[in-house]
Each structure stands twice: as structure tokens, then as C-alpha cells.
N, C-alpha and C positions, 0 to 999 in steps of 0.2 A: 504494500499500499504506499505508494509515493505521496509525496505532498503535493497536492494541487496547485498550479500556478497562481490561482486567484486567491490563495490562502492569506487570511489576514494575519496580524500579529498573534491575536489570540489563537487563531487556528494552528499557527506554527507551534505555539506554546504547548498546545493539546498533543501536537505530534512528537514534540521534543522527547518525552520519555521512551516513545516507541523507538525512535531513531537511536536513542543512547542504548536501549537495551539490544536492538539489532547489531548496532556498532560493537558493542561488549561481545556479543556472540560471535560475529565475524573475527575479531581480533583474538579470541579465546581460540577459536578454530584454527587459526594461523599459528598461534603459538604451541598449540598441541601437535600440530603436524611438524613444525621445527623441532620440537623436543623429541618427538618419536622418531624422526629421520636421525638427529644427532646421537639419540641413545643406540639406535640400531647400529650406526657408523662406528661409534665407539666400542661396542660390543664386537664388532666384526674385526676392527684394527687391534684391538687388544687380544682377541683370542688367536688371530692368525699372523700377526706380525710380532708380538711380544710374547705370545703363549701364555697370556694371563687373562682370564675372564673376571670382569667386574660383576660382582654378585648384584643381581635386581635390575639390572639395566634391561634385560628383555622383559621383565615382568612390568616394569614401570612404563615400558613402550607398549606393552599390551594395554594397560590401564588407559594410557593416552588414545591409543586406537578405539577402546570403546568409548570414551568421551567424545572423541572426534566423529565417530560414527553416528551417535545419537544426535549431537549437535548439527551435524552435517544434514541428517534427514530433516531436521527443523528448519535449515536454511533452504533446502530444496523444496520444503512445503511452502515457505515463503515465496519462493519464484515459480510455484506451480510446475515443478519439474518430476513430480511423481508420475508415473504412469496411470493413466486411467483410460478405460474404454467406455465412452459416452455416446457412441453414434447411434446405439438403438433407443436410448433414453431421449435423445434429442429429436428423434422422430416421431415422438409421443405429442399427446397434446399437452399443454402447460400444467392442467391440472394433475397429470400423471407424473410429470417432471417435478411438480412441487411435492407431491406425496412421496415418490421415491427419493427425491433429494432430502426431504426432512428425515424420513426413516434413516437414510443412510447418515445423515449428519448425527442424528442422536446416536446411532449405533457406533459411529467413529468415535464420538466424544466419549461415550461410556467405555469403549475399549481402551481409549488412550488414557483416560482417567484412572481406570482400573489398574493398569500396568504402573503408572506413576505411584498410585496409593500402595500397590504391592512392593513397589521399591522402597518406600518407606520403612516396611517391616523389615526389608533385607539391610537397609541402613542400620537398623537398631541392632540387628545381629551382627554385622560387620563391625560395630563399635567394640564388640568383644573378641573378634577373630582377627589376627593379623595374616598377612600375606606372606608365602613360605620364604621367599628370598628377600625381599626388600623390607620385611617386617613393617610394612604400613598396615593401617586398619583397612580391613576389606569393606568398610563403609565407603572408601574412596571410590572404588569403581562401582559399588551399588548405587552411590549417589548419582550417578550418570543417568540411571534408569529414571529417577526422580526428576531430574533436571532435564533432562533429553525428551522424555515423553511429555513433561509438562510444557516444554517449548514447543514441540511439535503440536499439542493441543491448541496452545495460544494461537500458534500461526494457523493452524487448520480453521479455528473458530474466524479469525480475521479475514480469512480466504473466502470460506463459504457462506457465512452469514449474509454478506451483501448479494451474493448470488441468489440465495433463497428470498431474500426479501423482494428482489427484482422480479421474481417469479409471482409473488402475490399481486403486484401491480398490474393494471390493463395493459395489454399490448398496444403500443402506438400504432396508428393506421396511415 
């Protein structure tokens, strides 16, 4: 959802938190990718050039990959880059599109919320369990479920709700 050209200062202020959140997610994704790449390269060079393996680098790179994957899915949702097959539903009358769209929207929201909520339970368990090599709390990778699926849900609502609302309005002739 880009800022409209005709937005007033008040409108810009409303969009500012959204832009800040998206910027934070983008920067975090880049940093996670850079860390993951660096950790893997350090592991490769350490193992094959110096015959020394740094404990935990592969594990923390895996944690970064988990976070990157889930944040990346939210970024893809923001850009409408997830695969969708909608040619059949677009051929249906608007009322059918509205009903199917609403049911799909509610089911998707329920699923994303349920996974994020289950992630909270895993985070609670992960606070008491350490990862084998890096000895980090397992809450670190488990929290990616909460943040990632929560962010996907947020972007899904921002993307889907305007389309559903548009279906409730009469067609322009």
C-alpha cells in the first residue's frame, strides 16, 4: 500500500508507522541474509582452510534462515507475489466472488493467527531449552513463527480487505 500522491500531511502521518514497520522488516531481512551468508562462509573457511570448525555458526545461520524465510513471506505478501489461481473465481458473478473471497479471507486469517498463537506456546517452551551448539534459547527460532506469521497476517489483511470492500460496492457502468 503505497502512499497516494494526493495525501495530506495528516495522511502521511497515518502512513508513517506502516512505512517504518515495513522499512524495519526490509532492513532486518537484509541483515539476516548478510549474517547467514557470513556465518556460512566463516564455517567453510574455518573448516577447509584452517581445519577448525567454529561451534554454532551453522546453527545460528539456520536460525537466521528461518527468520528470513518467514519475514520474506510477509514481504512477498506485501508485494502480492504469492501464487494464486483466481481465473475461475474472476469469471463468477460479483456476489460469488464476495462470498468466496470472504470465506477465503476468514480461513486464511484464522490459519495465520492460529500458527502465530501456537508459536507463542513454543516460545514459552523455548525459553527453557537451549540449542545444542550455540546454546541460545530455542525461543529465538520459535519467535520467528510469532513474528513471521503475525507479519504475514498483517500484510494479508492490508492487501485483501480493500479488495473485499470493493466487491461490496456497485459496479461502475
